[in-house]
VEXNU-437309 format. One record per atom (N, C-alpha, C, O): x, y, z; residue number from 1; atom name. Coordinates in nm, 4 decimals. Layout:
((X, Y, Z), NUM, CA)
...
# end
This chain:
((7.6525, 8.1402, 12.4229), 1, N)
((7.5789, 8.1878, 12.3093), 1, CA)
((7.4617, 8.2733, 12.3575), 1, C)
((7.3896, 8.2351, 12.4496), 1, O)
((7.4440, 8.3876, 12.2949), 2, N)
((7.3341, 8.4759, 12.3309), 2, CA)
((7.2157, 8.4478, 12.2399), 2, C)
((7.2280, 8.4505, 12.1175), 2, O)
((7.1022, 8.4212, 12.3001), 3, N)
((6.9801, 8.3966, 12.2239), 3, CA)
((6.9061, 8.5272, 12.2035), 3, C)
((6.9234, 8.6213, 12.2810), 3, O)
((6.8221, 8.5343, 12.0978), 4, N)
((6.7442, 8.6574, 12.0776), 4, CA)
((6.6663, 8.6917, 12.2040), 4, C)
((6.6020, 8.6056, 12.2642), 4, O)
((6.6728, 8.8162, 12.2425), 5, N)
((6.6036, 8.8614, 12.3622), 5, CA)
((6.6881, 8.8548, 12.4876), 5, C)
((6.6554, 8.9193, 12.5872), 5, O)
((6.7981, 8.7769, 12.4851), 6, N)
((6.8877, 8.7682, 12.6006), 6, CA)
((6.9773, 8.8915, 12.6042), 6, C)
((7.0148, 8.9458, 12.5003), 6, O)
((7.0101, 8.9336, 12.7234), 7, N)
((7.1061, 9.0427, 12.7388), 7, CA)
((7.2453, 8.9887, 12.7080), 7, C)
((7.2763, 8.8750, 12.7435), 7, O)
((7.3294, 9.0681, 12.6425), 8, N)
((7.4648, 9.0191, 12.6142), 8, CA)
((7.5407, 8.9963, 12.7445), 8, C)
((7.5235, 9.0697, 12.8418), 8, O)
((7.6231, 8.8956, 12.7445), 9, N)
((7.7066, 8.8665, 12.8596), 9, CA)
((7.8211, 8.9675, 12.8617), 9, C)
((7.8841, 8.9897, 12.7583), 9, O)
((7.8499, 9.0292, 12.9761), 10, N)
((7.9570, 9.1305, 12.9806), 10, CA)
((8.0923, 9.0774, 12.9320), 10, C)
((8.1672, 9.1498, 12.8664), 10, O)
((8.1237, 8.9517, 12.9637), 11, N)
((8.2505, 8.8958, 12.9174), 11, CA)
((8.2560, 8.8838, 12.7669), 11, C)
((8.3597, 8.9109, 12.7064), 11, O)
((8.1454, 8.8436, 12.7049), 12, N)
((8.1394, 8.8345, 12.5589), 12, CA)
((8.1543, 8.9724, 12.4959), 12, C)
((8.2256, 8.9899, 12.3970), 12, O)
((8.0863, 9.0693, 12.5546), 13, N)
((8.0916, 9.2048, 12.5008), 13, CA)
((8.2318, 9.2639, 12.5146), 13, C)
((8.2814, 9.3288, 12.4225), 13, O)
((8.2953, 9.2416, 12.6291), 14, N)
((8.4320, 9.2896, 12.6493), 14, CA)
((8.5251, 9.2275, 12.5464), 14, C)
((8.6038, 9.2979, 12.4832), 14, O)
((8.5165, 9.0953, 12.5293), 15, N)
((8.6021, 9.0257, 12.4329), 15, CA)
((8.5803, 9.0827, 12.2928), 15, C)
((8.6764, 9.1130, 12.2222), 15, O)
((8.4533, 9.0971, 12.2525), 16, N)
((8.4231, 9.1441, 12.1181), 16, CA)
((8.4751, 9.2865, 12.0968), 16, C)
((8.5340, 9.3161, 11.9928), 16, O)
((8.4535, 9.3742, 12.1947), 17, N)
((8.4972, 9.5127, 12.1797), 17, CA)
((8.6495, 9.5243, 12.1742), 17, C)
((8.7031, 9.5989, 12.0922), 17, O)
((8.7185, 9.4515, 12.2604), 18, N)
((8.8652, 9.4551, 12.2573), 18, CA)
((8.9177, 9.3977, 12.1268), 18, C)
((9.0092, 9.4533, 12.0660), 18, O)
((8.8598, 9.2866, 12.0840), 19, N)
((8.9024, 9.2228, 11.9582), 19, CA)
((8.8784, 9.3162, 11.8400), 19, C)
((8.9639, 9.3300, 11.7525), 19, O)
((8.7632, 9.3794, 11.8381), 20, N)
((8.7302, 9.4711, 11.7278), 20, CA)
((8.8257, 9.5899, 11.7258), 20, C)
((8.8709, 9.6310, 11.6190), 20, O)
((8.8566, 9.6449, 11.8419), 21, N)
((8.9488, 9.7578, 11.8508), 21, CA)
((9.0867, 9.7190, 11.7999), 21, C)
((9.1461, 9.7910, 11.7197), 21, O)
((9.1380, 9.6051, 11.8462), 22, N)
((9.2704, 9.5610, 11.8021), 22, CA)
((9.2713, 9.5276, 11.6537), 22, C)
((9.3690, 9.5555, 11.5842), 22, O)
((9.1633, 9.4680, 11.6048), 23, N)
((9.1551, 9.4346, 11.4629), 23, CA)
((9.1653, 9.5603, 11.3766), 23, C)
((9.2380, 9.5613, 11.2773), 23, O)
((9.0932, 9.6659, 11.4136), 24, N)
((9.0987, 9.7880, 11.3331), 24, CA)
((9.2371, 9.8517, 11.3397), 24, C)
((9.2853, 9.9069, 11.2408), 24, O)
((9.3008, 9.8440, 11.4558), 25, N)
((9.4358, 9.8998, 11.4677), 25, CA)
((9.5338, 9.8204, 11.3825), 25, C)
((9.6165, 9.8792, 11.3127), 25, O)
((9.5257, 9.6883, 11.3871), 26, N)
((9.6162, 9.6045, 11.3063), 26, CA)
((9.5938, 9.6275, 11.1577), 26, C)
((9.6893, 9.6375, 11.0807), 26, O)
((9.4665, 9.6360, 11.1174), 27, N)
((9.4349, 9.6575, 10.9766), 27, CA)
((9.4927, 9.7904, 10.9299), 27, C)
((9.5497, 9.7989, 10.8212), 27, O)
((9.4783, 9.8928, 11.0108), 28, N)
((9.5294, 10.0247, 10.9765), 28, CA)
((9.6811, 10.0214, 10.9601), 28, C)
((9.7348, 10.0782, 10.8650), 28, O)
((9.7497, 9.9552, 11.0524), 29, N)
((9.8960, 9.9453, 11.0435), 29, CA)
((9.9346, 9.8626, 10.9213), 29, C)
((10.0256, 9.9001, 10.8474), 29, O)
((9.8664, 9.7507, 10.8994), 30, N)
((9.8990, 9.6619, 10.7872), 30, CA)
((9.8822, 9.7344, 10.6534), 30, C)
((9.9618, 9.7135, 10.5618), 30, O)
((9.7799, 9.8191, 10.6411), 31, N)
((9.7580, 9.8932, 10.5170), 31, CA)
((9.8709, 9.9922, 10.4898), 31, C)
((9.9025, 10.0201, 10.3741), 31, O)
((9.9305, 10.0443, 10.5933), 32, N)
((10.0360, 10.1437, 10.5752), 32, CA)
((10.1762, 10.0834, 10.5727), 32, C)
((10.2680, 10.1431, 10.5163), 32, O)
((10.1938, 9.9667, 10.6328), 33, N)
((10.3270, 9.9087, 10.6453), 33, CA)
((10.3409, 9.7798, 10.5643), 33, C)
((10.4530, 9.7347, 10.5408), 33, O)
((10.2316, 9.7202, 10.5218), 34, N)
((10.2301, 9.5961, 10.4439), 34, CA)
((10.3019, 9.4839, 10.5184), 34, C)
((10.3959, 9.4231, 10.4672), 34, O)
((10.2557, 9.4584, 10.6399), 35, N)
((10.3136, 9.3558, 10.7248), 35, CA)
((10.1996, 9.2834, 10.7953), 35, C)
((10.1252, 9.3443, 10.8722), 35, O)
((10.1858, 9.1543, 10.7695), 36, N)
((10.0776, 9.0778, 10.8329), 36, CA)
((10.1017, 9.0711, 10.9836), 36, C)
((10.2149, 9.0875, 11.0291), 36, O)
((9.9960, 9.0472, 11.0611), 37, N)
((10.0149, 9.0367, 11.2064), 37, CA)
((10.1169, 8.9287, 11.2456), 37, C)
((10.1963, 8.9501, 11.3372), 37, O)
((10.1159, 8.8149, 11.1790), 38, N)
((10.2103, 8.7075, 11.2139), 38, CA)
((10.3540, 8.7496, 11.1849), 38, C)
((10.4435, 8.7262, 11.2661), 38, O)
((10.3759, 8.8110, 11.0700), 39, N)
((10.5122, 8.8573, 11.0362), 39, CA)
((10.5551, 8.9690, 11.1300), 39, C)
((10.6712, 8.9760, 11.1704), 39, O)
((10.4611, 9.0564, 11.1646), 40, N)
((10.4912, 9.1657, 11.2563), 40, CA)
((10.5343, 9.1105, 11.3923), 40, C)
((10.6326, 9.1568, 11.4502), 40, O)
((10.4600, 9.0111, 11.4429), 41, N)
((10.4955, 8.9509, 11.5727), 41, CA)
((10.6341, 8.8879, 11.5687), 41, C)
((10.7131, 8.9049, 11.6616), 41, O)
((10.6638, 8.8150, 11.4609), 42, N)
((10.7948, 8.7505, 11.4519), 42, CA)
((10.9057, 8.8551, 11.4429), 42, C)
((11.0082, 8.8441, 11.5100), 42, O)
((10.8841, 8.9557, 11.3599), 43, N)
((10.9843, 9.0612, 11.3452), 43, CA)
((11.0069, 9.1332, 11.4778), 43, C)
((11.1213, 9.1594, 11.5150), 43, O)
((10.8988, 9.1654, 11.5496), 44, N)
((10.9107, 9.2327, 11.6787), 44, CA)
((10.9835, 9.1441, 11.7799), 44, C)
((11.0691, 9.1915, 11.8547), 44, O)
((10.9490, 9.0159, 11.7817), 45, N)
((11.0135, 8.9228, 11.8756), 45, CA)
((11.1623, 8.9120, 11.8462), 45, C)
((11.2441, 8.9138, 11.9382), 45, O)
((11.1978, 8.9009, 11.7196), 46, N)
((11.3397, 8.8919, 11.6829), 46, CA)
((11.4134, 9.0215, 11.7173), 46, C)
((11.5291, 9.0174, 11.7592), 46, O)
((11.3482, 9.1349, 11.7001), 47, N)
((11.4128, 9.2642, 11.7253), 47, CA)
((11.4323, 9.2916, 11.8738), 47, C)
((11.5195, 9.3703, 11.9107), 47, O)
((11.3531, 9.2286, 11.9591), 48, N)
((11.3666, 9.2519, 12.1040), 48, CA)
((11.4973, 9.1965, 12.1594), 48, C)
((11.5466, 9.2438, 12.2618), 48, O)
((11.5522, 9.0986, 12.0936), 49, N)
((11.6761, 9.0375, 12.1404), 49, CA)
((11.7952, 9.1070, 12.0759), 49, C)
((11.7964, 9.1273, 11.9545), 49, O)
((11.8939, 9.1433, 12.1544), 50, N)
((12.0099, 9.2125, 12.0963), 50, CA)
((12.0924, 9.1217, 12.0055), 50, C)
((12.1630, 9.1702, 11.9170), 50, O)
((12.0842, 8.9928, 12.0263), 51, N)
((12.1601, 8.8967, 11.9466), 51, CA)
((12.0675, 8.8226, 11.8514), 51, C)
((11.9498, 8.8040, 11.8823), 51, O)
((12.1185, 8.7797, 11.7358), 52, N)
((12.0376, 8.6957, 11.6469), 52, CA)
((11.9907, 8.5700, 11.7206), 52, C)
((12.0606, 8.5183, 11.8078), 52, O)
((11.8721, 8.5219, 11.6845), 53, N)
((11.8098, 8.4091, 11.7529), 53, CA)
((11.7926, 8.2897, 11.6597), 53, C)
((11.7732, 8.3052, 11.5392), 53, O)
((11.8002, 8.1707, 11.7181), 54, N)
((11.7642, 8.0507, 11.6425), 54, CA)
((11.6144, 8.0502, 11.6183), 54, C)
((11.5371, 8.1055, 11.6965), 54, O)
((11.5750, 7.9877, 11.5098), 55, N)
((11.4327, 7.9804, 11.4768), 55, CA)
((11.3556, 7.9052, 11.5841), 55, C)
((11.2396, 7.9374, 11.6101), 55, O)
((11.4173, 7.8057, 11.6470), 56, N)
((11.3474, 7.7323, 11.7532), 56, CA)
((11.3193, 7.8230, 11.8731), 56, C)
((11.2153, 7.8100, 11.9377), 56, O)
((11.4109, 7.9138, 11.9027), 57, N)
((11.3886, 8.0086, 12.0132), 57, CA)
((11.2760, 8.1054, 11.9779), 57, C)
((11.1946, 8.1401, 12.0634), 57, O)
((11.2714, 8.1487, 11.8526), 58, N)
((11.1636, 8.2375, 11.8097), 58, CA)
((11.0293, 8.1653, 11.8153), 58, C)
((10.9291, 8.2232, 11.8575), 58, O)
((11.0272, 8.0393, 11.7730), 59, N)
((10.9033, 7.9604, 11.7774), 59, CA)
((10.8547, 7.9469, 11.9214), 59, C)
((10.7355, 7.9607, 11.9488), 59, O)
((10.9469, 7.9200, 12.0124), 60, N)
((10.9090, 7.9064, 12.1537), 60, CA)
((10.8556, 8.0384, 12.2085), 60, C)
((10.7561, 8.0397, 12.2810), 60, O)
((10.9203, 8.1486, 12.1746), 61, N)
((10.8763, 8.2793, 12.2232), 61, CA)
((10.7379, 8.3160, 12.1686), 61, C)
((10.6598, 8.3836, 12.2356), 61, O)
((10.7089, 8.2712, 12.0473), 62, N)
((10.5800, 8.3009, 11.9843), 62, CA)
((10.4751, 8.1942, 12.0128), 62, C)
((10.3579, 8.2109, 11.9791), 62, O)
((10.5174, 8.0846, 12.0751), 63, N)
((10.4292, 7.9722, 12.1048), 63, CA)
((10.3659, 7.9151, 11.9777), 63, C)
((10.2454, 7.8909, 11.9712), 63, O)
((10.4520, 7.8943, 11.8764), 64, N)
((10.4094, 7.8319, 11.7518), 64, CA)
((10.5088, 7.7222, 11.7155), 64, C)
((10.6183, 7.7162, 11.7714), 64, O)
((10.4711, 7.6361, 11.6225), 65, N)
((10.5592, 7.5264, 11.5834), 65, CA)
((10.6738, 7.5806, 11.4978), 65, C)
((10.6546, 7.6759, 11.4224), 65, O)
((10.7930, 7.5205, 11.5088), 66, N)
((10.9087, 7.5710, 11.4340), 66, CA)
((10.8867, 7.5795, 11.2828), 66, C)
((10.9383, 7.6713, 11.2191), 66, O)
((10.8121, 7.4870, 11.2246), 67, N)
((10.7933, 7.4933, 11.0790), 67, CA)
((10.7157, 7.6179, 11.0373), 67, C)
((10.7320, 7.6662, 10.9252), 67, O)
((10.6311, 7.6707, 11.1267), 68, N)
((10.5600, 7.7952, 11.0959), 68, CA)
((10.6571, 7.9130, 11.0937), 68, C)
((10.6417, 8.0058, 11.0143), 68, O)
((10.7562, 7.9083, 11.1808), 69, N)
((10.8568, 8.0139, 11.1830), 69, CA)
((10.9365, 8.0129, 11.0533), 69, C)
((10.9710, 8.1187, 11.0006), 69, O)
((10.9657, 7.8947, 11.0021), 70, N)
((11.0443, 7.8842, 10.8790), 70, CA)
((10.9792, 7.9607, 10.7651), 70, C)
((11.0467, 8.0362, 10.6952), 70, O)
((10.8498, 7.9426, 10.7452), 71, N)
((10.7839, 8.0129, 10.6344), 71, CA)
((10.7764, 8.1633, 10.6605), 71, C)
((10.7893, 8.2427, 10.5673), 71, O)
((10.7558, 8.2033, 10.7858), 72, N)
((10.7545, 8.3462, 10.8171), 72, CA)
((10.8915, 8.4084, 10.7939), 72, C)
((10.9015, 8.5178, 10.7385), 72, O)
((10.9969, 8.3391, 10.8360), 73, N)
((11.1326, 8.3893, 10.8149), 73, CA)
((11.1621, 8.3951, 10.6649), 73, C)
((11.2253, 8.4898, 10.6180), 73, O)
((11.1165, 8.2942, 10.5892), 74, N)
((11.1347, 8.2975, 10.4435), 74, CA)
((11.0748, 8.4258, 10.3858), 74, C)
((11.1391, 8.4943, 10.3062), 74, O)
((10.9523, 8.4579, 10.4259), 75, N)
((10.8837, 8.5767, 10.3751), 75, CA)
((10.9564, 8.7047, 10.4158), 75, C)
((10.9762, 8.7945, 10.3339), 75, O)
((10.9957, 8.7123, 10.5429), 76, N)
((11.0638, 8.8324, 10.5919), 76, CA)
((11.2023, 8.8474, 10.5279), 76, C)
((11.2470, 8.9588, 10.5008), 76, O)
((11.2691, 8.7352, 10.5044), 77, N)
((11.3999, 8.7397, 10.4390), 77, CA)
((11.3850, 8.7863, 10.2937), 77, C)
((11.4654, 8.8662, 10.2458), 77, O)
((11.2832, 8.7370, 10.2241), 78, N)
((11.2596, 8.7785, 10.0854), 78, CA)
((11.2306, 8.9287, 10.0774), 78, C)
((11.2645, 8.9939, 9.9786), 78, O)
((11.1678, 8.9826, 10.1814), 79, N)
((11.1373, 9.1258, 10.1863), 79, CA)
((11.2561, 9.2089, 10.2347), 79, C)
((11.2489, 9.3318, 10.2357), 79, O)
((11.3655, 9.1433, 10.2746), 80, N)
((11.4836, 9.2149, 10.3217), 80, CA)
((11.4737, 9.2638, 10.4651), 80, C)
((11.5502, 9.3509, 10.5065), 80, O)
((11.3788, 9.2079, 10.5420), 81, N)
((11.3579, 9.2544, 10.6792), 81, CA)
((11.4364, 9.1747, 10.7824), 81, C)
((11.4636, 9.2247, 10.8916), 81, O)
((11.4730, 9.0517, 10.7493), 82, N)
((11.5605, 8.9701, 10.8341), 82, CA)
((11.6631, 8.9020, 10.7448), 82, C)
((11.6483, 8.8961, 10.6228), 82, O)
((11.7662, 8.8513, 10.8084), 83, N)
((11.8655, 8.7708, 10.7360), 83, CA)
((11.9011, 8.6500, 10.8201), 83, C)
((11.8978, 8.6538, 10.9431), 83, O)
((11.9350, 8.5434, 10.7510), 84, N)
((11.9808, 8.4222, 10.8186), 84, CA)
((12.1329, 8.4253, 10.8228), 84, C)
((12.1995, 8.4599, 10.7252), 84, O)
((12.1855, 8.3882, 10.9386), 85, N)
((12.3295, 8.3864, 10.9599), 85, CA)
((12.3695, 8.2490, 11.0121), 85, C)
((12.2904, 8.1836, 11.0800), 85, O)
((12.4906, 8.2043, 10.9816), 86, N)
((12.5343, 8.0765, 11.0397), 86, CA)
((12.5531, 8.0897, 11.1903), 86, C)
((12.6010, 8.1917, 11.2398), 86, O)
((12.5149, 7.9856, 11.2613), 87, N)
((12.5319, 7.9834, 11.4066), 87, CA)
((12.6772, 7.9454, 11.4345), 87, C)
((12.7198, 7.8368, 11.3954), 87, O)
((12.7546, 8.0318, 11.5011), 88, N)
((12.8961, 8.0010, 11.5243), 88, CA)
((12.9181, 7.8835, 11.6196), 88, C)
((13.0280, 7.8284, 11.6258), 88, O)
((12.8142, 7.8451, 11.6936), 89, N)
((12.8303, 7.7346, 11.7877), 89, CA)
((12.7769, 7.6014, 11.7351), 89, C)
((12.7982, 7.4973, 11.7972), 89, O)
((12.7074, 7.6044, 11.6206), 90, N)
((12.6489, 7.4822, 11.5659), 90, CA)
((12.6368, 7.4989, 11.4145), 90, C)
((12.5532, 7.5755, 11.3664), 90, O)
((12.7205, 7.4271, 11.3400), 91, N)
((12.7229, 7.4425, 11.1940), 91, CA)
((12.5906, 7.4055, 11.1288), 91, C)
((12.5619, 7.4509, 11.0180), 91, O)
((12.5098, 7.3242, 11.1950), 92, N)
((12.3819, 7.2809, 11.1366), 92, CA)
((12.2712, 7.3833, 11.1562), 92, C)
((12.1679, 7.3758, 11.0897), 92, O)
((12.2910, 7.4783, 11.2458), 93, N)
((12.1854, 7.5733, 11.2802), 93, CA)
((12.2102, 7.7090, 11.2143), 93, C)
((12.3228, 7.7439, 11.1789), 93, O)
((12.1018, 7.7836, 11.1994), 94, N)
((12.1120, 7.9209, 11.1520), 94, CA)
((12.0453, 8.0135, 11.2529), 94, C)
((11.9589, 7.9732, 11.3308), 94, O)
((12.0876, 8.1356, 11.2484), 95, N)
((12.0322, 8.2397, 11.3347), 95, CA)
((11.9547, 8.3383, 11.2491), 95, C)
((11.9823, 8.3539, 11.1301), 95, O)
((11.8581, 8.4042, 11.3103), 96, N)
((11.7783, 8.5054, 11.2418), 96, CA)
((11.8111, 8.6411, 11.3033), 96, C)
((11.8023, 8.6599, 11.4247), 96, O)
((11.8489, 8.7348, 11.2173), 97, N)
((11.8817, 8.8706, 11.2620), 97, CA)
((11.7937, 8.9699, 11.1867), 97, C)
((11.7682, 8.9529, 11.0674), 97, O)
((11.7480, 9.0726, 11.2558), 98, N)
((11.6676, 9.1777, 11.1932), 98, CA)
((11.7634, 9.2730, 11.1220), 98, C)
((11.8649, 9.3147, 11.1779), 98, O)
((11.7291, 9.3066, 10.9979), 99, N)
((11.8108, 9.3998, 10.9197), 99, CA)
((11.7759, 9.5438, 10.9560), 99, C)
((11.6791, 9.5694, 11.0277), 99, O)
((11.8550, 9.6360, 10.9062), 100, N)
((11.8238, 9.7771, 10.9250), 100, CA)
((11.6880, 9.8125, 10.8665), 100, C)
((11.6122, 9.8892, 10.9259), 100, O)
((11.6575, 9.7563, 10.7498), 101, N)
((11.5263, 9.7791, 10.6886), 101, CA)
((11.4151, 9.7237, 10.7769), 101, C)
((11.3090, 9.7849, 10.7899), 101, O)
((11.4397, 9.6068, 10.8381), 102, N)
((11.3406, 9.5482, 10.9288), 102, CA)
((11.3148, 9.6381, 11.0485), 102, C)
((11.2004, 9.6549, 11.0908), 102, O)
((11.4205, 9.6955, 11.1027), 103, N)
((11.4038, 9.7877, 11.2162), 103, CA)
((11.3295, 9.9148, 11.1732), 103, C)
((11.2504, 9.9696, 11.2500), 103, O)
((11.3550, 9.9611, 11.0514), 104, N)
((11.2839, 10.0787, 11.0006), 104, CA)
((11.1349, 10.0491, 10.9831), 104, C)
((11.0506, 10.1332, 11.0144), 104, O)
((11.1026, 9.9300, 10.9334), 105, N)
((10.9622, 9.8913, 10.9162), 105, CA)
((10.8938, 9.8820, 11.0522), 105, C)
((10.7801, 9.9268, 11.0672), 105, O)
((10.9620, 9.8243, 11.1520), 106, N)
((10.9045, 9.8181, 11.2866), 106, CA)
((10.8809, 9.9569, 11.3444), 106, C)
((10.7784, 9.9819, 11.4079), 106, O)
((10.9757, 10.0466, 11.3224), 107, N)
((10.9604, 10.1838, 11.3731), 107, CA)
((10.8400, 10.2516, 11.3073), 107, C)
((10.7649, 10.3229, 11.3740), 107, O)
((10.8215, 10.2299, 11.1776), 108, N)
((10.7057, 10.2883, 11.1091), 108, CA)
((10.5760, 10.2255, 11.1589), 108, C)
((10.4766, 10.2954, 11.1780), 108, O)
((10.5765, 10.0945, 11.1801), 109, N)
((10.4573, 10.0272, 11.2343), 109, CA)
((10.4233, 10.0834, 11.3717), 109, C)
((10.3060, 10.1039, 11.4030), 109, O)
((10.5246, 10.1084, 11.4538), 110, N)
((10.5020, 10.1679, 11.5866), 110, CA)
((10.4412, 10.3070, 11.5737), 110, C)
((10.3482, 10.3415, 11.6467), 110, O)
((10.4933, 10.3867, 11.4814), 111, N)
((10.4388, 10.5220, 11.4605), 111, CA)
((10.2920, 10.5139, 11.4176), 111, C)
((10.2081, 10.5893, 11.4667), 111, O)
((10.2624, 10.4230, 11.3266), 112, N)
((10.1248, 10.4088, 11.2785), 112, CA)
((10.0322, 10.3599, 11.3901), 112, C)
((9.9191, 10.4069, 11.4024), 112, O)
((10.0803, 10.2659, 11.4707), 113, N)
((9.9989, 10.2142, 11.5814), 113, CA)
((9.9694, 10.3246, 11.6825), 113, C)
((9.8565, 10.3382, 11.7296), 113, O)
((10.0719, 10.4036, 11.7156), 114, N)
((10.0521, 10.5143, 11.8099), 114, CA)
((9.9548, 10.6177, 11.7537), 114, C)
((9.8683, 10.6677, 11.8256), 114, O)
((9.9691, 10.6496, 11.6249), 115, N)
((9.8806, 10.7464, 11.5611), 115, CA)
((9.7367, 10.6972, 11.5668), 115, C)
((9.6459, 10.7737, 11.5996), 115, O)
((9.7157, 10.5706, 11.5351), 116, N)
((9.5803, 10.5161, 11.5364), 116, CA)
((9.5238, 10.5149, 11.6792), 116, C)
((9.4071, 10.5479, 11.6998), 116, O)
((9.6051, 10.4774, 11.7760), 117, N)
((9.5598, 10.4766, 11.9156), 117, CA)
((9.5226, 10.6174, 11.9597), 117, C)
((9.4224, 10.6362, 12.0288), 117, O)
((9.6021, 10.7162, 11.9206), 118, N)
((9.5709, 10.8550, 11.9559), 118, CA)
((9.4395, 10.8996, 11.8924), 118, C)
((9.3617, 10.9715, 11.9550), 118, O)
((9.4143, 10.8573, 11.7680), 119, N)
((9.2876, 10.8909, 11.7023), 119, CA)
((9.1698, 10.8280, 11.7766), 119, C)
((9.0665, 10.8922, 11.7957), 119, O)
((9.1854, 10.7031, 11.8179), 120, N)
((9.0786, 10.6373, 11.8929), 120, CA)
((9.0551, 10.7059, 12.0268), 120, C)
((8.9413, 10.7344, 12.0639), 120, O)
((9.1630, 10.7318, 12.0984), 121, N)
((9.1495, 10.7948, 12.2300), 121, CA)
((9.0974, 10.9375, 12.2212), 121, C)
((9.0368, 10.9873, 12.3161), 121, O)
((9.1203, 11.0039, 12.1079), 122, N)
((9.0733, 11.1420, 12.0916), 122, CA)
((8.9212, 11.1507, 12.0926), 122, C)
((8.8654, 11.2586, 12.1125), 122, O)
((8.8538, 11.0382, 12.0714), 123, N)
((8.7076, 11.0363, 12.0770), 123, CA)
((8.6574, 11.0519, 12.2204), 123, C)
((8.5400, 11.0809, 12.2434), 123, O)
((8.7468, 11.0325, 12.3154), 124, N)
((8.7119, 11.0406, 12.4572), 124, CA)
((8.7660, 11.1699, 12.5171), 124, C)
((8.8669, 11.2237, 12.4717), 124, O)
((8.6974, 11.2181, 12.6190), 125, N)
((8.7474, 11.3318, 12.6957), 125, CA)
((8.8708, 11.2861, 12.7738), 125, C)
((8.8861, 11.1667, 12.7996), 125, O)
((8.9591, 11.3789, 12.8118), 126, N)
((9.0790, 11.3389, 12.8864), 126, CA)
((9.0481, 11.2549, 13.0107), 126, C)
((9.1190, 11.1581, 13.0378), 126, O)
((8.9454, 11.2895, 13.0854), 127, N)
((8.9093, 11.2108, 13.2035), 127, CA)
((8.8643, 11.0705, 13.1674), 127, C)
((8.8931, 10.9750, 13.2395), 127, O)
((8.7933, 11.0578, 13.0553), 128, N)
((8.7489, 10.9258, 13.0082), 128, CA)
((8.8679, 10.8417, 12.9642), 128, C)
((8.8728, 10.7214, 12.9898), 128, O)
((8.9641, 10.9059, 12.8975), 129, N)
((9.0854, 10.8353, 12.8562), 129, CA)
((9.1578, 10.7789, 12.9786), 129, C)
((9.1969, 10.6622, 12.9812), 129, O)
((9.1745, 10.8641, 13.0795), 130, N)
((9.2433, 10.8213, 13.2013), 130, CA)
((9.1675, 10.7075, 13.2683), 130, C)
((9.2290, 10.6124, 13.3166), 130, O)
((9.0350, 10.7159, 13.2720), 131, N)
((8.9541, 10.6110, 13.3343), 131, CA)
((8.9636, 10.4800, 13.2569), 131, C)
((8.9759, 10.3734, 13.3172), 131, O)
((8.9582, 10.4869, 13.1237), 132, N)
((8.9718, 10.3670, 13.0410), 132, CA)
((9.1062, 10.2999, 13.0663), 132, C)
((9.1127, 10.1789, 13.0879), 132, O)
((9.2113, 10.3771, 13.0638), 133, N)
((9.3444, 10.3206, 13.0870), 133, CA)
((9.3567, 10.2634, 13.2274), 133, C)
((9.4158, 10.1571, 13.2462), 133, O)
((9.3012, 10.3336, 13.3262), 134, N)
((9.3056, 10.2839, 13.4641), 134, CA)
((9.2336, 10.1491, 13.4743), 134, C)
((9.2845, 10.0560, 13.5367), 134, O)
((9.1163, 10.1390, 13.4133), 135, N)
((9.0395, 10.0150, 13.4205), 135, CA)
((9.1085, 9.9011, 13.3452), 135, C)
((9.1107, 9.7877, 13.3928), 135, O)
((9.1642, 9.9306, 13.2291), 136, N)
((9.2358, 9.8262, 13.1543), 136, CA)
((9.3580, 9.7781, 13.2313), 136, C)
((9.3865, 9.6584, 13.2344), 136, O)
((9.4303, 9.8710, 13.2935), 137, N)
((9.5441, 9.8304, 13.3769), 137, CA)
((9.4974, 9.7415, 13.4918), 137, C)
((9.5629, 9.6431, 13.5262), 137, O)
((9.3865, 9.7765, 13.5490), 138, N)
((9.3339, 9.6955, 13.6598), 138, CA)
((9.3021, 9.5540, 13.6136), 138, C)
((9.3281, 9.4578, 13.6859), 138, O)
((9.2465, 9.5406, 13.4948), 139, N)
((9.2160, 9.4077, 13.4405), 139, CA)
((9.3428, 9.3303, 13.4063), 139, C)
((9.3526, 9.2107, 13.4340), 139, O)
((9.4382, 9.3975, 13.3469), 140, N)
((9.5587, 9.3296, 13.2982), 140, CA)
((9.6617, 9.3077, 13.4077), 140, C)
((9.7200, 9.1997, 13.4165), 140, O)
((9.6847, 9.4066, 13.4901), 141, N)
((9.7902, 9.3974, 13.5907), 141, CA)
((9.7616, 9.2906, 13.6960), 141, C)
((9.8543, 9.2343, 13.7544), 141, O)
((9.6342, 9.2628, 13.7200), 142, N)
((9.5993, 9.1624, 13.8192), 142, CA)
((9.5823, 9.0227, 13.7605), 142, C)
((9.5677, 8.9251, 13.8340), 142, O)
((9.5843, 9.0138, 13.6276), 143, N)
((9.5587, 8.8858, 13.5608), 143, CA)
((9.6868, 8.8025, 13.5538), 143, C)
((9.7982, 8.8544, 13.5615), 143, O)
((9.6668, 8.6724, 13.5390), 144, N)
((9.7798, 8.5832, 13.5146), 144, CA)
((9.8346, 8.6116, 13.3755), 144, C)
((9.7576, 8.6415, 13.2843), 144, O)
((9.9674, 8.6027, 13.3571), 145, N)
((10.0222, 8.6230, 13.2234), 145, CA)
((9.9746, 8.5131, 13.1289), 145, C)
((9.9591, 8.3973, 13.1674), 145, O)
((9.9526, 8.5525, 13.0068), 146, N)
((9.9054, 8.4546, 12.9053), 146, CA)
((10.0186, 8.3689, 12.8554), 146, C)
((9.9977, 8.2821, 12.7707), 146, O)
# end
């Protein structure tokens, strides 16, 4: 905690600035695509796999409890972005597959995210952009995976 008169801690400032940047990017994408961050993460995770996935596999990949995946899949299914399919290897299980509409929404979200990132980076000179990216890579590439 920073007290009045104390200099901000660099780690706190880094966290706040990165969080604020990502928040504005997510908000911008959400306003244009109407997809909450949680639904976006689930949709992206499901789309990365070429085959439909069980909800338990999606929950594990997202590091959330399976019941949370159920409500997210319900919402995405109601929006026509995913569909549930019977699991051919287990009659009791269902698989989640991304629909064509879901892939189109992800593609639009990607376009919006790239556009917003380009707008942010445009505030910097080309050398500053390269330096920012170099420094962020240095922080991330050497870090343990989350």
